[in-house]
C-alpha positions in Angstrom: -12.9 -7.7 -5.7 -9.9 -6.4 -3.9 -7.1 -5.2 -5.8 -4.9 -2.5 -7.1 -4.6 0.8 -5.1 -6.5 1.0 -2.0 -6.0 4.1 0.1 -5.5 4.0 3.9 -7.7 7.2 4.0 -6.6 9.5 6.6 -9.6 10.7 9.2 -9.7 14.6 8.8 -10.3 16.5 11.7 -11.0 20.2 12.8 -8.0 22.6 13.5 -6.3 21.5 16.4 -4.1 19.1 18.6 -6.0 17.8 21.4 -7.1 14.3 23.0 -10.6 15.2 21.5 -9.9 16.9 18.4 -13.3 16.9 16.5 -14.1 14.9 13.4 -14.4 16.8 10.1 -17.2 14.9 8.2 -17.3 17.5 5.2 -13.6 17.2 4.6 -14.1 13.4 4.5 -16.9 13.5 1.8 -14.3 15.7 -0.3 -11.5 13.2 0.2 -13.5 10.2 -0.8 -14.6 12.1 -3.9 -10.9 13.1 -4.5 -10.0 9.6 -4.4 -12.7 8.2 -6.6 -12.0 11.1 -9.1 -8.6 10.0 -9.3 -8.9 6.1 -9.7 -8.5 5.0 -6.2 -9.7 1.2 -6.5 -10.8 0.7 -2.8 -11.0 2.8 0.1 -10.0 1.5 3.8 -11.5 3.4 6.5 -10.4 3.8 9.9 -7.2 1.9 9.7 -3.8 3.2 11.1 -3.7 6.1 9.1 -7.3 6.9 10.0 -6.2 7.1 13.8 -8.1 4.2 14.6 -6.1 4.0 18.1 -7.4 7.5 19.2 -11.2 7.4 18.0 -13.6 5.6 20.5 -15.9 3.0 19.3 -18.8 5.1 18.3 -16.6 7.4 16.3 -15.0 4.5 14.7 -18.3 3.2 13.6 -19.6 7.0 12.6 -16.7 7.3 10.1 -17.0 3.7 8.6 -20.8 4.4 8.0 -19.8 8.0 6.4 -17.5 6.4 4.1 -19.8 3.6 3.1 -22.8 6.1 2.5 -20.5 8.7 0.7 -18.8 5.9 -1.8 -22.3 4.8 -2.3 -21.2 1.2 -4.1 -18.8 3.3 -6.6 -15.7 1.3 -5.0 -15.3 -1.3 -2.3 -14.8 -0.3 1.1 -12.8 -2.0 3.5 -13.4 -1.3 7.3 -10.6 -1.3 9.7 -12.0 -3.4 12.6 -8.9 -5.0 14.4 -8.1 -4.9 17.8 -6.0 -6.7 20.7 -9.3 -7.4 22.3 -11.0 -10.6 20.1 -14.6 -9.2 21.6 -13.9 -5.8 20.6 -12.6 -6.8 17.1 -15.8 -8.8 16.7 -18.0 -5.8 17.8 -16.3 -3.6 15.2 -16.6 -6.0 12.5 -20.2 -6.5 13.1 -21.0 -2.9 13.0 -19.1 -2.6 9.8 -21.2 -5.5 8.1 -24.2 -4.1 9.5 -23.3 -0.7 7.7 -22.7 -1.8 4.5 -18.8 -2.2 4.2 -17.5 -4.6 1.6 -14.9 -6.4 4.0 -12.9 -5.7 7.0 -9.3 -5.4 7.5 -8.2 -7.0 11.1 -4.4 -6.0 12.4 -2.9 -8.7 14.4 -3.6 -8.0 18.2 -0.9 -5.5 19.5 0.9 -5.3 22.7 -0.3 -8.9 23.6 2.4 -10.7 21.5 0.0 -13.7 21.1 1.5 -17.0 19.7 0.9 -18.1 16.2 -1.8 -20.6 17.7 -3.3 -17.6 19.5 -3.4 -15.4 16.0 -5.0 -18.6 14.5 -7.9 -18.8 17.1 -8.3 -15.0 17.2 -9.0 -14.7 13.6 -11.1 -17.8 13.4 -13.2 -16.7 16.0 -13.9 -13.3 14.5 -14.5 -14.9 11.1 -16.7 -17.6 12.4 -18.7 -14.9 14.3 -19.2 -12.4 11.4 -20.3 -13.3 7.9 -18.1 -10.6 5.8 -15.0 -10.8 4.0 -12.2 -10.4 6.1 -8.5 -9.4 5.2 -5.6 -10.2 7.7 -3.1 -7.4 8.4 0.5 -8.3 9.3 2.6 -5.1 10.5 5.2 -6.3 13.0 6.9 -2.8 13.2 3.8 -1.6 15.2 2.3 -4.8 17.0 5.4 -6.5 18.2 3.9 -9.5 16.6 4.7 -11.4 13.1 2.2 -13.6 11.7 4.2 -16.4 9.9 3.2 -17.8 6.4 2.2 -20.9 7.8 -0.5 -19.4 10.1 -1.6 -17.2 7.2 -1.9 -20.6 5.0 -4.2 -22.1 7.8 -6.2 -19.2 8.1 -6.8 -19.1 4.1 -8.8 -22.4 4.6 -11.4 -20.3 6.1 -14.1 -19.3 3.7 -14.5 -15.5 4.5 -10.7 -14.8 5.2 -10.1 -13.8 1.8 -6.5 -11.8 1.5 -3.5 -10.4 3.7 -2.0 -6.9 4.0 1.6 -7.7 4.8 4.0 -4.7 5.9 6.9 -7.1 6.1 9.4 -6.3 3.7 10.8 -9.9 2.9 9.8 -10.5 -0.6 10.4 -14.1 -0.4 7.3 -14.3 1.8 5.1 -13.1 -1.0 6.1 -16.3 -3.1 5.9 -18.7 -0.2 2.2 -17.2 1.0 1.1 -17.5 -2.9 2.1 -21.4 -2.8 0.3 -21.7 0.7 -2.8 -19.7 0.3 -3.4 -20.2 -3.8 -4.1 -17.8 -6.5 -7.6 -16.7 -5.4 -6.2 -15.5 -1.9 -5.4 -11.6 -2.0 -1.9 -10.6 -1.2 -1.2 -6.8 -0.8 1.6 -4.8 0.3 1.3 -2.7 3.4 4.8 -0.7 2.6 4.7 1.9 0.0 8.3 1.9 -0.3 8.6 -2.0 -1.7 5.0 -2.1 -2.8 6.0 -2.3 -6.6 8.5 -5.1 -5.7 5.9 -6.7 -4.0 3.5 -6.5 -6.7 5.9 -7.5 -9.5 6.5 -10.9 -7.3 3.1 -11.9 -7.3 0.9 -9.2 -5.0 -2.4 -8.1 -6.1 -1.9 -4.3 -4.9 -1.4 -2.2 -1.8 -3.1 -0.7 0.9 -1.3 2.6 0.8 -0.5 5.7 2.9 1.0 7.5 -0.1 -2.1 7.1 -2.2 -4.0 9.6 0.2 -1.9 12.4 -1.8 -1.1 10.8 -5.1 -4.0 8.6 -5.9 -3.8 8.5 -9.7 -0.1 7.7 -9.6 -0.5 4.9 -7.3 -3.1 3.6 -9.4 -1.2 3.7 -12.4 1.6 1.9 -10.7 -0.5 -0.8 -9.6 -1.8 -1.2 -13.1 1.6 -1.5 -14.6 3.0 -3.6 -11.8 0.1 -6.1 -11.4 0.3 -6.6 -15.2 4.0 -7.5 -14.9 5.2 -4.1 -16.7 8.4 -3.4 -14.6 9.7 -0.7 -16.9 6.4 1.4 -16.6 6.0 0.6 -12.8 9.4 1.9 -12.4 9.1 5.2 -14.0 5.8 5.8 -12.1 7.6 4.7 -8.9 10.7 7.0 -9.2 8.4 9.9 -9.2 7.0 9.1 -5.8 9.9 7.5 -4.2 10.8 10.4 -1.8 7.0 10.7 -1.0 7.2 6.8 0.0 10.1 7.4 2.2 9.4 10.9 3.9 5.7 10.3 4.7 7.1 8.0 7.4 9.5 11.0 8.5 7.6 10.9 11.7 4.9 8.4 12.8 2.1 7.9 10.5 -0.2 9.7 9.8 1.6 12.7 11.1 3.5 13.6 7.8 0.6 12.6 5.5 -1.8 14.7 7.3 0.4 17.6 7.0 0.8 17.0 3.2 -3.0 16.9 2.8 -3.3 20.1 4.6 -0.8 21.6 2.5 -2.9 20.4 -0.6 -5.6 22.2 0.9 -7.7 19.1 1.6 -8.1 19.2 5.2 -7.6 21.2 8.3 -4.5 21.1 10.5 -6.2 18.6 13.0 -4.8 15.4 14.7 -5.3 13.8 18.1 -2.9 13.4 20.9 -0.8 11.6 21.6 0.1 12.3 17.7 1.3 15.8 17.1 1.5 18.2 14.1 4.6 17.7 11.8 7.8 19.0 13.4 8.9 22.4 11.9 12.1 21.0 10.8 10.6 18.1 8.9 8.2 20.2 6.9 10.7 21.4 4.2 11.6 17.6 3.6 7.9 16.5 3.1 7.6 19.7 1.1 10.3 18.7 -1.4 9.1 15.2 -1.7 5.8 16.8 -2.7 7.5 18.9 -5.2 9.3 16.0 -6.7 6.1 14.3 -7.1 4.5 17.1 -9.0 2.2 18.3 -6.2 3.8 21.7 -5.5 5.1 24.1 -7.8 
């Protein structure tokens, strides 16, 4: 059910940089249609790229509901519902289930730095409390917490824990987790720069930032890589290689929101403490967009 190119969709906002920059539901509706028209295989709403850390719980739920309603069953919707509070993660996950999301993506609790046993108990508690497919999310570069393959293997035994998004770039872990979790457990990359290699090593797809601006290319890359066609995958990957690097030249989602604005898809809006892309980096992202065929 969950495979291929899954976009970590940005949350459009009205123009401005402020603590309470208003959401832009009209632009979100247009973004959803843009992705469906260009082959995106699933949409992840209100993840890191969707500025989950700066939306309050009401806004978080509103965006998930809108994406579910706009998609209307055409592709799966995965709701970002992770938190460093187990009770908050349970509330968000319950809401996502109630509004019709197909699955939830739960980041490892950040800042708390739980033990491996703490991670197991956190995820087990949420999974047993809310009956919806749940995908683990390991991103140690942001959370200061690295979920080990053995912990993933334990969690894979829980019926409604169905997969893992892993932003760790150690590809040997893909093979190890496949052995521990079995062929039916979804393994997807959380790192665009190494996503092709992740899939060629046995992964099922990518939850992607880059797919925000090149959804068709990312879809085609996933089709080739998951089929084991390394030649075709490498050709597509080369065309978006600079995007995969330069969309992270400042903290995500700063560069990708600037790129989406440059494409005319969203207004120049973002929430503090994030800021608009620095002027000295704008030519860098522009050149990456040109190389990917997005600009003349």
